Backbone as XML, in Angstrom:
<?xml version="1.0"?>
<chain id="A" units="angstrom">
  <residue number="1" name="UNK">
    <atom name="N" x="5.567" y="9.509" z="22.310"/>
    <atom name="CA" x="5.404" y="8.095" z="22.026"/>
    <atom name="C" x="4.483" y="7.942" z="20.814"/>
  </residue>
  <residue number="2" name="UNK">
    <atom name="N" x="4.890" y="7.168" z="19.828"/>
    <atom name="CA" x="4.100" y="6.942" z="18.622"/>
    <atom name="C" x="3.475" y="5.561" z="18.693"/>
  </residue>
  <residue number="3" name="UNK">
    <atom name="N" x="2.196" y="5.516" z="18.377"/>
    <atom name="CA" x="1.481" y="4.246" z="18.374"/>
    <atom name="C" x="1.672" y="3.546" z="17.038"/>
  </residue>
  <residue number="4" name="UNK">
    <atom name="N" x="1.649" y="2.218" z="17.065"/>
    <atom name="CA" x="1.744" y="1.438" z="15.831"/>
    <atom name="C" x="0.541" y="1.684" z="14.928"/>
  </residue>
  <residue number="5" name="UNK">
    <atom name="N" x="-0.488" y="2.313" z="15.444"/>
    <atom name="CA" x="-1.668" y="2.626" z="14.629"/>
    <atom name="C" x="-1.419" y="3.776" z="13.664"/>
  </residue>
  <residue number="6" name="UNK">
    <atom name="N" x="-0.386" y="4.539" z="13.918"/>
    <atom name="CA" x="-0.056" y="5.673" z="13.065"/>
    <atom name="C" x="1.015" y="5.279" z="12.063"/>
  </residue>
  <residue number="7" name="UNK">
    <atom name="N" x="0.827" y="5.677" z="10.816"/>
    <atom name="CA" x="1.829" y="5.421" z="9.788"/>
    <atom name="C" x="3.051" y="6.287" z="10.055"/>
  </residue>
  <residue number="8" name="UNK">
    <atom name="N" x="4.198" y="5.743" z="9.799"/>
    <atom name="CA" x="5.441" y="6.497" z="9.920"/>
    <atom name="C" x="5.762" y="7.057" z="8.541"/>
  </residue>
  <residue number="9" name="UNK">
    <atom name="N" x="5.584" y="8.335" z="8.380"/>
    <atom name="CA" x="5.778" y="8.962" z="7.069"/>
    <atom name="C" x="6.987" y="9.898" z="7.117"/>
  </residue>
  <residue number="10" name="UNK">
    <atom name="N" x="7.589" y="10.139" z="5.961"/>
    <atom name="CA" x="8.745" y="11.046" z="5.915"/>
    <atom name="C" x="8.286" y="12.505" z="5.948"/>
  </residue>
  <residue number="11" name="UNK">
    <atom name="N" x="9.235" y="13.382" z="5.932"/>
    <atom name="CA" x="8.943" y="14.804" z="5.810"/>
    <atom name="C" x="8.252" y="15.033" z="4.464"/>
  </residue>
  <residue number="12" name="UNK">
    <atom name="N" x="7.172" y="15.824" z="4.417"/>
    <atom name="CA" x="6.481" y="16.087" z="3.143"/>
    <atom name="C" x="7.422" y="16.768" z="2.153"/>
  </residue>
  <residue number="13" name="UNK">
    <atom name="N" x="7.083" y="16.639" z="0.864"/>
    <atom name="CA" x="5.815" y="16.143" z="0.330"/>
    <atom name="C" x="5.811" y="14.629" z="0.124"/>
  </residue>
  <residue number="14" name="UNK">
    <atom name="N" x="4.635" y="14.079" z="0.227"/>
    <atom name="CA" x="4.337" y="12.697" z="-0.142"/>
    <atom name="C" x="2.849" y="12.677" z="-0.491"/>
  </residue>
  <residue number="15" name="UNK">
    <atom name="N" x="2.306" y="11.523" z="-0.797"/>
    <atom name="CA" x="0.936" y="11.424" z="-1.287"/>
    <atom name="C" x="0.077" y="10.545" z="-0.375"/>
  </residue>
  <residue number="16" name="UNK">
    <atom name="N" x="-1.215" y="10.753" z="-0.426"/>
    <atom name="CA" x="-2.153" y="9.932" z="0.344"/>
    <atom name="C" x="-3.381" y="9.619" z="-0.509"/>
  </residue>
  <residue number="17" name="UNK">
    <atom name="N" x="-3.854" y="8.401" z="-0.383"/>
    <atom name="CA" x="-5.146" y="7.990" z="-0.937"/>
    <atom name="C" x="-6.038" y="7.728" z="0.260"/>
  </residue>
  <residue number="18" name="UNK">
    <atom name="N" x="-7.167" y="8.424" z="0.306"/>
    <atom name="CA" x="-8.127" y="8.225" z="1.388"/>
    <atom name="C" x="-9.324" y="7.480" z="0.802"/>
  </residue>
  <residue number="19" name="UNK">
    <atom name="N" x="-9.559" y="6.291" z="1.314"/>
    <atom name="CA" x="-10.662" y="5.439" z="0.857"/>
    <atom name="C" x="-11.688" y="5.369" z="1.983"/>
  </residue>
  <residue number="20" name="UNK">
    <atom name="N" x="-12.862" y="5.915" z="1.722"/>
    <atom name="CA" x="-13.955" y="5.929" z="2.690"/>
    <atom name="C" x="-15.075" y="5.079" z="2.118"/>
  </residue>
  <residue number="21" name="UNK">
    <atom name="N" x="-15.598" y="4.147" z="2.925"/>
    <atom name="CA" x="-16.599" y="3.227" z="2.387"/>
    <atom name="C" x="-17.635" y="2.840" z="3.431"/>
  </residue>
  <residue number="22" name="UNK">
    <atom name="N" x="-18.805" y="2.547" z="2.925"/>
    <atom name="CA" x="-19.885" y="1.973" z="3.721"/>
    <atom name="C" x="-20.144" y="0.587" z="3.152"/>
  </residue>
  <residue number="23" name="UNK">
    <atom name="N" x="-19.895" y="-0.422" z="3.973"/>
    <atom name="CA" x="-20.072" y="-1.802" z="3.526"/>
    <atom name="C" x="-21.524" y="-2.225" z="3.580"/>
  </residue>
  <residue number="24" name="UNK">
    <atom name="N" x="-21.820" y="-3.194" z="2.725"/>
    <atom name="CA" x="-23.108" y="-3.867" z="2.792"/>
    <atom name="C" x="-23.019" y="-4.871" z="3.933"/>
  </residue>
  <residue number="25" name="UNK">
    <atom name="N" x="-23.746" y="-5.937" z="3.885"/>
    <atom name="CA" x="-23.725" y="-6.950" z="4.939"/>
    <atom name="C" x="-22.335" y="-7.560" z="5.100"/>
  </residue>
  <residue number="26" name="UNK">
    <atom name="N" x="-22.071" y="-8.058" z="6.305"/>
    <atom name="CA" x="-20.792" y="-8.713" z="6.594"/>
    <atom name="C" x="-20.607" y="-9.911" z="5.661"/>
  </residue>
  <residue number="27" name="UNK">
    <atom name="N" x="-19.372" y="-10.119" z="5.235"/>
    <atom name="CA" x="-19.046" y="-11.214" z="4.330"/>
    <atom name="C" x="-17.625" y="-11.664" z="4.657"/>
  </residue>
  <residue number="28" name="UNK">
    <atom name="N" x="-17.453" y="-12.912" z="5.084"/>
    <atom name="CA" x="-16.108" y="-13.399" z="5.402"/>
    <atom name="C" x="-15.129" y="-13.268" z="4.231"/>
  </residue>
  <residue number="29" name="UNK">
    <atom name="N" x="-15.628" y="-13.335" z="3.011"/>
    <atom name="CA" x="-14.764" y="-13.193" z="1.841"/>
    <atom name="C" x="-14.155" y="-11.786" z="1.784"/>
  </residue>
  <residue number="30" name="UNK">
    <atom name="N" x="-14.893" y="-10.804" z="2.275"/>
    <atom name="CA" x="-14.388" y="-9.426" z="2.311"/>
    <atom name="C" x="-13.184" y="-9.343" z="3.245"/>
  </residue>
  <residue number="31" name="UNK">
    <atom name="N" x="-13.306" y="-9.932" z="4.418"/>
    <atom name="CA" x="-12.208" y="-9.898" z="5.383"/>
    <atom name="C" x="-10.968" y="-10.583" z="4.827"/>
  </residue>
  <residue number="32" name="UNK">
    <atom name="N" x="-11.153" y="-11.699" z="4.158"/>
    <atom name="CA" x="-10.028" y="-12.414" z="3.556"/>
    <atom name="C" x="-9.371" y="-11.572" z="2.461"/>
  </residue>
  <residue number="33" name="UNK">
    <atom name="N" x="-10.187" y="-10.942" z="1.629"/>
    <atom name="CA" x="-9.643" y="-10.103" z="0.561"/>
    <atom name="C" x="-8.946" y="-8.884" z="1.156"/>
  </residue>
  <residue number="34" name="UNK">
    <atom name="N" x="-9.513" y="-8.313" z="2.204"/>
    <atom name="CA" x="-8.893" y="-7.167" z="2.852"/>
    <atom name="C" x="-7.503" y="-7.503" z="3.389"/>
  </residue>
  <residue number="35" name="UNK">
    <atom name="N" x="-7.368" y="-8.669" z="4.005"/>
    <atom name="CA" x="-6.069" y="-9.092" z="4.521"/>
    <atom name="C" x="-5.076" y="-9.292" z="3.378"/>
  </residue>
  <residue number="36" name="UNK">
    <atom name="N" x="-5.553" y="-9.878" z="2.291"/>
    <atom name="CA" x="-4.690" y="-10.106" z="1.126"/>
    <atom name="C" x="-4.251" y="-8.769" z="0.514"/>
  </residue>
  <residue number="37" name="UNK">
    <atom name="N" x="-5.179" y="-7.809" z="0.391"/>
    <atom name="CA" x="-4.845" y="-6.514" z="-0.192"/>
    <atom name="C" x="-3.889" y="-5.737" z="0.708"/>
  </residue>
  <residue number="38" name="UNK">
    <atom name="N" x="-4.067" y="-5.851" z="2.030"/>
    <atom name="CA" x="-3.156" y="-5.188" z="2.959"/>
    <atom name="C" x="-1.737" y="-5.709" z="2.762"/>
  </residue>
  <residue number="39" name="UNK">
    <atom name="N" x="-1.591" y="-7.019" z="2.710"/>
    <atom name="CA" x="-0.277" y="-7.624" z="2.521"/>
    <atom name="C" x="0.335" y="-7.207" z="1.184"/>
  </residue>
  <residue number="40" name="UNK">
    <atom name="N" x="-0.471" y="-7.223" z="0.142"/>
    <atom name="CA" x="0.010" y="-6.843" z="-1.181"/>
    <atom name="C" x="0.381" y="-5.362" z="-1.230"/>
  </residue>
  <residue number="41" name="UNK">
    <atom name="N" x="-0.467" y="-4.503" z="-0.665"/>
    <atom name="CA" x="-0.222" y="-3.058" z="-0.698"/>
    <atom name="C" x="1.084" y="-2.695" z="-0.001"/>
  </residue>
  <residue number="42" name="UNK">
    <atom name="N" x="1.358" y="-3.334" z="1.121"/>
    <atom name="CA" x="2.565" y="-2.993" z="1.874"/>
    <atom name="C" x="3.850" y="-3.383" z="1.156"/>
  </residue>
  <residue number="43" name="UNK">
    <atom name="N" x="3.743" y="-4.243" z="0.145"/>
    <atom name="CA" x="4.930" y="-4.657" z="-0.600"/>
    <atom name="C" x="5.105" y="-3.878" z="-1.905"/>
  </residue>
  <residue number="44" name="UNK">
    <atom name="N" x="4.212" y="-2.950" z="-2.196"/>
    <atom name="CA" x="4.279" y="-2.200" z="-3.444"/>
    <atom name="C" x="5.350" y="-1.114" z="-3.381"/>
  </residue>
  <residue number="45" name="UNK">
    <atom name="N" x="6.059" y="-0.893" z="-4.494"/>
    <atom name="CA" x="7.026" y="0.212" z="-4.535"/>
    <atom name="C" x="6.326" y="1.536" z="-4.227"/>
  </residue>
  <residue number="46" name="UNK">
    <atom name="N" x="6.958" y="2.348" z="-3.398"/>
    <atom name="CA" x="6.421" y="3.655" z="-3.061"/>
    <atom name="C" x="5.502" y="3.663" z="-1.862"/>
  </residue>
  <residue number="47" name="UNK">
    <atom name="N" x="5.124" y="2.504" z="-1.341"/>
    <atom name="CA" x="4.244" y="2.435" z="-0.169"/>
    <atom name="C" x="4.993" y="2.951" z="1.055"/>
  </residue>
  <residue number="48" name="UNK">
    <atom name="N" x="4.335" y="3.841" z="1.819"/>
    <atom name="CA" x="4.936" y="4.383" z="3.038"/>
    <atom name="C" x="4.259" y="3.884" z="4.308"/>
  </residue>
  <residue number="49" name="UNK">
    <atom name="N" x="2.940" y="3.736" z="4.270"/>
    <atom name="CA" x="2.226" y="3.332" z="5.476"/>
    <atom name="C" x="0.731" y="3.392" z="5.277"/>
  </residue>
  <residue number="50" name="UNK">
    <atom name="N" x="0.021" y="2.927" z="6.297"/>
    <atom name="CA" x="-1.440" y="2.863" z="6.218"/>
    <atom name="C" x="-2.027" y="3.124" z="7.596"/>
  </residue>
  <residue number="51" name="UNK">
    <atom name="N" x="-3.159" y="3.799" z="7.613"/>
    <atom name="CA" x="-3.944" y="4.029" z="8.828"/>
    <atom name="C" x="-5.394" y="3.732" z="8.499"/>
  </residue>
  <residue number="52" name="UNK">
    <atom name="N" x="-6.081" y="3.038" z="9.390"/>
    <atom name="CA" x="-7.469" y="2.672" z="9.110"/>
    <atom name="C" x="-8.292" y="2.671" z="10.387"/>
  </residue>
  <residue number="53" name="UNK">
    <atom name="N" x="-9.562" y="3.007" z="10.228"/>
    <atom name="CA" x="-10.520" y="2.941" z="11.327"/>
    <atom name="C" x="-11.860" y="2.514" z="10.743"/>
  </residue>
  <residue number="54" name="UNK">
    <atom name="N" x="-12.514" y="1.577" z="11.430"/>
    <atom name="CA" x="-13.794" y="1.048" z="10.969"/>
    <atom name="C" x="-14.729" y="0.913" z="12.158"/>
  </residue>
  <residue number="55" name="UNK">
    <atom name="N" x="-16.007" y="1.181" z="11.924"/>
    <atom name="CA" x="-16.953" y="1.025" z="13.020"/>
    <atom name="C" x="-17.786" y="-0.246" z="12.848"/>
  </residue>
  <residue number="56" name="UNK">
    <atom name="N" x="-18.626" y="-0.520" z="13.821"/>
    <atom name="CA" x="-19.410" y="-1.757" z="13.817"/>
    <atom name="C" x="-20.567" y="-1.729" z="12.825"/>
  </residue>
  <residue number="57" name="UNK">
    <atom name="N" x="-20.834" y="-0.584" z="12.220"/>
    <atom name="CA" x="-21.929" y="-0.466" z="11.257"/>
    <atom name="C" x="-21.454" y="-0.544" z="9.814"/>
  </residue>
  <residue number="58" name="UNK">
    <atom name="N" x="-20.167" y="-0.867" z="9.613"/>
    <atom name="CA" x="-19.661" y="-1.048" z="8.261"/>
    <atom name="C" x="-19.057" y="0.183" z="7.619"/>
  </residue>
  <residue number="59" name="UNK">
    <atom name="N" x="-18.908" y="1.273" z="8.382"/>
    <atom name="CA" x="-18.302" y="2.486" z="7.839"/>
    <atom name="C" x="-16.811" y="2.471" z="8.170"/>
  </residue>
  <residue number="60" name="UNK">
    <atom name="N" x="-15.986" y="2.771" z="7.176"/>
    <atom name="CA" x="-14.550" y="2.772" z="7.416"/>
    <atom name="C" x="-13.818" y="3.823" z="6.613"/>
  </residue>
  <residue number="61" name="UNK">
    <atom name="N" x="-12.679" y="4.233" z="7.138"/>
    <atom name="CA" x="-11.795" y="5.174" z="6.469"/>
    <atom name="C" x="-10.389" y="4.586" z="6.500"/>
  </residue>
  <residue number="62" name="UNK">
    <atom name="N" x="-9.761" y="4.526" z="5.342"/>
    <atom name="CA" x="-8.394" y="4.033" z="5.237"/>
    <atom name="C" x="-7.568" y="5.075" z="4.501"/>
  </residue>
  <residue number="63" name="UNK">
    <atom name="N" x="-6.451" y="5.470" z="5.104"/>
    <atom name="CA" x="-5.508" y="6.395" z="4.473"/>
    <atom name="C" x="-4.245" y="5.605" z="4.156"/>
  </residue>
  <residue number="64" name="UNK">
    <atom name="N" x="-3.857" y="5.621" z="2.884"/>
    <atom name="CA" x="-2.670" y="4.891" z="2.448"/>
    <atom name="C" x="-1.681" y="5.917" z="1.886"/>
  </residue>
  <residue number="65" name="UNK">
    <atom name="N" x="-0.476" y="5.899" z="2.405"/>
    <atom name="CA" x="0.539" y="6.895" z="2.069"/>
    <atom name="C" x="1.554" y="6.330" z="1.086"/>
  </residue>
  <residue number="66" name="UNK">
    <atom name="N" x="1.923" y="7.174" z="0.104"/>
    <atom name="CA" x="2.849" y="6.787" z="-0.954"/>
    <atom name="C" x="3.889" y="7.879" z="-1.178"/>
  </residue>
  <residue number="67" name="UNK">
    <atom name="N" x="4.998" y="7.487" z="-1.737"/>
    <atom name="CA" x="6.052" y="8.454" z="-2.033"/>
    <atom name="C" x="5.676" y="9.401" z="-3.171"/>
  </residue>
  <residue number="68" name="UNK">
    <atom name="N" x="4.908" y="8.895" z="-4.142"/>
    <atom name="CA" x="4.616" y="9.699" z="-5.328"/>
    <atom name="C" x="3.336" y="9.210" z="-6.015"/>
  </residue>
  <residue number="69" name="UNK">
    <atom name="N" x="2.862" y="10.010" z="-6.943"/>
    <atom name="CA" x="1.628" y="9.690" z="-7.653"/>
    <atom name="C" x="1.793" y="8.485" z="-8.573"/>
  </residue>
  <residue number="70" name="UNK">
    <atom name="N" x="2.973" y="8.291" z="-9.123"/>
    <atom name="CA" x="3.223" y="7.132" z="-9.988"/>
    <atom name="C" x="2.981" y="5.832" z="-9.227"/>
  </residue>
  <residue number="71" name="UNK">
    <atom name="N" x="3.386" y="5.781" z="-7.973"/>
    <atom name="CA" x="3.168" y="4.588" z="-7.142"/>
    <atom name="C" x="1.675" y="4.338" z="-6.931"/>
  </residue>
  <residue number="72" name="UNK">
    <atom name="N" x="0.907" y="5.391" z="-6.765"/>
    <atom name="CA" x="-0.548" y="5.265" z="-6.596"/>
    <atom name="C" x="-1.168" y="4.685" z="-7.861"/>
  </residue>
  <residue number="73" name="UNK">
    <atom name="N" x="-0.776" y="5.203" z="-9.008"/>
    <atom name="CA" x="-1.320" y="4.707" z="-10.275"/>
    <atom name="C" x="-0.947" y="3.246" z="-10.510"/>
  </residue>
  <residue number="74" name="UNK">
    <atom name="N" x="0.256" y="2.858" z="-10.107"/>
    <atom name="CA" x="0.672" y="1.460" z="-10.253"/>
    <atom name="C" x="-0.170" y="0.561" z="-9.352"/>
  </residue>
  <residue number="75" name="UNK">
    <atom name="N" x="-0.452" y="1.005" z="-8.129"/>
    <atom name="CA" x="-1.282" y="0.216" z="-7.211"/>
    <atom name="C" x="-2.701" y="0.097" z="-7.755"/>
  </residue>
  <residue number="76" name="UNK">
    <atom name="N" x="-3.248" y="1.186" z="-8.266"/>
    <atom name="CA" x="-4.604" y="1.159" z="-8.817"/>
    <atom name="C" x="-4.715" y="0.166" z="-9.974"/>
  </residue>
  <residue number="77" name="UNK">
    <atom name="N" x="-3.637" y="0.011" z="-10.747"/>
    <atom name="CA" x="-3.643" y="-0.866" z="-11.911"/>
    <atom name="C" x="-3.174" y="-2.292" z="-11.607"/>
  </residue>
  <residue number="78" name="UNK">
    <atom name="N" x="-2.775" y="-2.575" z="-10.377"/>
    <atom name="CA" x="-2.321" y="-3.919" z="-10.010"/>
    <atom name="C" x="-3.431" y="-4.924" z="-10.288"/>
  </residue>
  <residue number="79" name="UNK">
    <atom name="N" x="-3.101" y="-6.031" z="-10.957"/>
    <atom name="CA" x="-4.108" y="-7.006" z="-11.394"/>
    <atom name="C" x="-4.932" y="-7.571" z="-10.235"/>
  </residue>
  <residue number="80" name="UNK">
    <atom name="N" x="-4.283" y="-7.935" z="-9.138"/>
    <atom name="CA" x="-5.022" y="-8.477" z="-7.988"/>
    <atom name="C" x="-5.894" y="-7.409" z="-7.336"/>
  </residue>
  <residue number="81" name="UNK">
    <atom name="N" x="-5.396" y="-6.184" z="-7.300"/>
    <atom name="CA" x="-6.167" y="-5.079" z="-6.746"/>
    <atom name="C" x="-7.373" y="-4.763" z="-7.628"/>
  </residue>
  <residue number="82" name="UNK">
    <atom name="N" x="-7.227" y="-4.894" z="-8.946"/>
    <atom name="CA" x="-8.352" y="-4.675" z="-9.863"/>
    <atom name="C" x="-9.490" y="-5.657" z="-9.577"/>
  </residue>
  <residue number="83" name="UNK">
    <atom name="N" x="-9.150" y="-6.905" z="-9.276"/>
    <atom name="CA" x="-10.168" y="-7.905" z="-8.927"/>
    <atom name="C" x="-10.880" y="-7.482" z="-7.648"/>
  </residue>
  <residue number="84" name="UNK">
    <atom name="N" x="-10.125" y="-7.060" z="-6.640"/>
    <atom name="CA" x="-10.721" y="-6.621" z="-5.372"/>
    <atom name="C" x="-11.623" y="-5.400" z="-5.586"/>
  </residue>
  <residue number="85" name="UNK">
    <atom name="N" x="-11.182" y="-4.472" z="-6.426"/>
    <atom name="CA" x="-11.994" y="-3.287" z="-6.721"/>
    <atom name="C" x="-13.338" y="-3.690" z="-7.329"/>
  </residue>
  <residue number="86" name="UNK">
    <atom name="N" x="-13.298" y="-4.593" z="-8.283"/>
    <atom name="CA" x="-14.527" y="-5.026" z="-8.947"/>
    <atom name="C" x="-15.468" y="-5.727" z="-7.972"/>
  </residue>
  <residue number="87" name="UNK">
    <atom name="N" x="-14.931" y="-6.610" z="-7.144"/>
    <atom name="CA" x="-15.760" y="-7.290" z="-6.145"/>
    <atom name="C" x="-16.355" y="-6.287" z="-5.158"/>
  </residue>
  <residue number="88" name="UNK">
    <atom name="N" x="-15.583" y="-5.287" z="-4.804"/>
    <atom name="CA" x="-16.090" y="-4.249" z="-3.916"/>
    <atom name="C" x="-17.296" y="-3.549" z="-4.521"/>
  </residue>
  <residue number="89" name="UNK">
    <atom name="N" x="-17.201" y="-3.185" z="-5.776"/>
    <atom name="CA" x="-18.302" y="-2.517" z="-6.464"/>
    <atom name="C" x="-19.525" y="-3.415" z="-6.573"/>
  </residue>
  <residue number="90" name="UNK">
    <atom name="N" x="-19.294" y="-4.688" z="-6.892"/>
    <atom name="CA" x="-20.401" y="-5.614" z="-7.131"/>
    <atom name="C" x="-21.029" y="-6.168" z="-5.858"/>
  </residue>
  <residue number="91" name="UNK">
    <atom name="N" x="-20.213" y="-6.442" z="-4.837"/>
    <atom name="CA" x="-20.710" y="-7.203" z="-3.688"/>
    <atom name="C" x="-20.618" y="-6.508" z="-2.340"/>
  </residue>
  <residue number="92" name="UNK">
    <atom name="N" x="-19.565" y="-5.721" z="-2.104"/>
    <atom name="CA" x="-19.261" y="-5.351" z="-0.730"/>
    <atom name="C" x="-19.610" y="-3.934" z="-0.315"/>
  </residue>
  <residue number="93" name="UNK">
    <atom name="N" x="-19.654" y="-2.986" z="-1.233"/>
    <atom name="CA" x="-19.848" y="-1.593" z="-0.829"/>
    <atom name="C" x="-21.212" y="-1.046" z="-1.229"/>
  </residue>
  <residue number="94" name="UNK">
    <atom name="N" x="-21.879" y="-0.431" z="-0.259"/>
    <atom name="CA" x="-23.101" y="0.315" z="-0.544"/>
    <atom name="C" x="-22.722" y="1.653" z="-1.191"/>
  </residue>
  <residue number="95" name="UNK">
    <atom name="N" x="-21.573" y="2.198" z="-0.755"/>
    <atom name="CA" x="-21.062" y="3.453" z="-1.308"/>
    <atom name="C" x="-19.602" y="3.588" z="-0.900"/>
  </residue>
  <residue number="96" name="UNK">
    <atom name="N" x="-18.812" y="4.250" z="-1.751"/>
    <atom name="CA" x="-17.429" y="4.537" z="-1.390"/>
    <atom name="C" x="-16.984" y="5.835" z="-2.052"/>
  </residue>
  <residue number="97" name="UNK">
    <atom name="N" x="-15.944" y="6.416" z="-1.506"/>
    <atom name="CA" x="-15.304" y="7.617" z="-2.048"/>
    <atom name="C" x="-13.804" y="7.392" z="-2.012"/>
  </residue>
  <residue number="98" name="UNK">
    <atom name="N" x="-13.112" y="7.840" z="-3.053"/>
    <atom name="CA" x="-11.659" y="7.792" z="-3.104"/>
    <atom name="C" x="-11.169" y="9.218" z="-3.313"/>
  </residue>
  <residue number="99" name="UNK">
    <atom name="N" x="-10.231" y="9.625" z="-2.477"/>
    <atom name="CA" x="-9.647" y="10.957" z="-2.590"/>
    <atom name="C" x="-8.127" y="10.803" z="-2.618"/>
  </residue>
  <residue number="100" name="UNK">
    <atom name="N" x="-7.502" y="11.481" z="-3.563"/>
    <atom name="CA" x="-6.053" y="11.416" z="-3.729"/>
    <atom name="C" x="-5.507" y="12.829" z="-3.543"/>
  </residue>
  <residue number="101" name="UNK">
    <atom name="N" x="-4.477" y="12.949" z="-2.700"/>
    <atom name="CA" x="-3.945" y="14.281" z="-2.418"/>
    <atom name="C" x="-2.442" y="14.223" z="-2.168"/>
  </residue>
  <residue number="102" name="UNK">
    <atom name="N" x="-1.803" y="15.318" z="-2.431"/>
    <atom name="CA" x="-0.387" y="15.487" z="-2.095"/>
    <atom name="C" x="-0.326" y="16.129" z="-0.711"/>
  </residue>
  <residue number="103" name="UNK">
    <atom name="N" x="0.421" y="15.540" z="0.165"/>
    <atom name="CA" x="0.589" y="16.084" z="1.522"/>
    <atom name="C" x="1.718" y="17.098" z="1.481"/>
  </residue>
  <residue number="104" name="UNK">
    <atom name="N" x="1.388" y="18.327" z="1.803"/>
    <atom name="CA" x="2.357" y="19.411" z="1.781"/>
    <atom name="C" x="2.888" y="19.753" z="3.172"/>
  </residue>
  <residue number="105" name="UNK">
    <atom name="N" x="2.079" y="19.452" z="4.185"/>
    <atom name="CA" x="2.445" y="19.793" z="5.551"/>
    <atom name="C" x="1.904" y="18.689" z="6.456"/>
  </residue>
  <residue number="106" name="UNK">
    <atom name="N" x="2.686" y="18.299" z="7.437"/>
    <atom name="CA" x="2.245" y="17.276" z="8.379"/>
    <atom name="C" x="2.908" y="17.524" z="9.731"/>
  </residue>
  <residue number="107" name="UNK">
    <atom name="N" x="2.151" y="17.328" z="10.782"/>
    <atom name="CA" x="2.700" y="17.470" z="12.141"/>
    <atom name="C" x="1.837" y="16.673" z="13.079"/>
  </residue>
  <residue number="108" name="UNK">
    <atom name="N" x="2.313" y="16.409" z="14.259"/>
    <atom name="CA" x="1.583" y="15.616" z="15.250"/>
    <atom name="C" x="1.772" y="16.203" z="16.634"/>
  </residue>
  <residue number="109" name="UNK">
    <atom name="N" x="1.190" y="15.524" z="17.586"/>
    <atom name="CA" x="1.295" y="16.016" z="18.952"/>
    <atom name="C" x="0.964" y="14.919" z="19.936"/>
  </residue>
  <residue number="110" name="UNK">
    <atom name="N" x="0.944" y="15.112" z="21.176"/>
    <atom name="CA" x="1.053" y="16.434" z="21.823"/>
    <atom name="C" x="2.450" y="16.868" z="21.750"/>
  </residue>
</chain>
């Protein structure tokens, strides 16, 4: 049984962007922007799926899966996403890390 919390990805290879962040204080504008970016990201060419987990202290990890690196670069350059990135740097994140990788092998269980 697969949970809706898990992204449905094809047989590798495909790509993943892992965004890990520690937020500053809670801000309703962040939640609104996050919802907008989620909706926008899911409509981008090459988008495969997303998985995210966040704790009550503002730490979160989001994995976004794409068909190819070109799709990742297009998402990074999206005008609305650029605004969100800038606001994140200026207002919302104490620290963040972005990691981009090609998935060569994937499996699940039990």
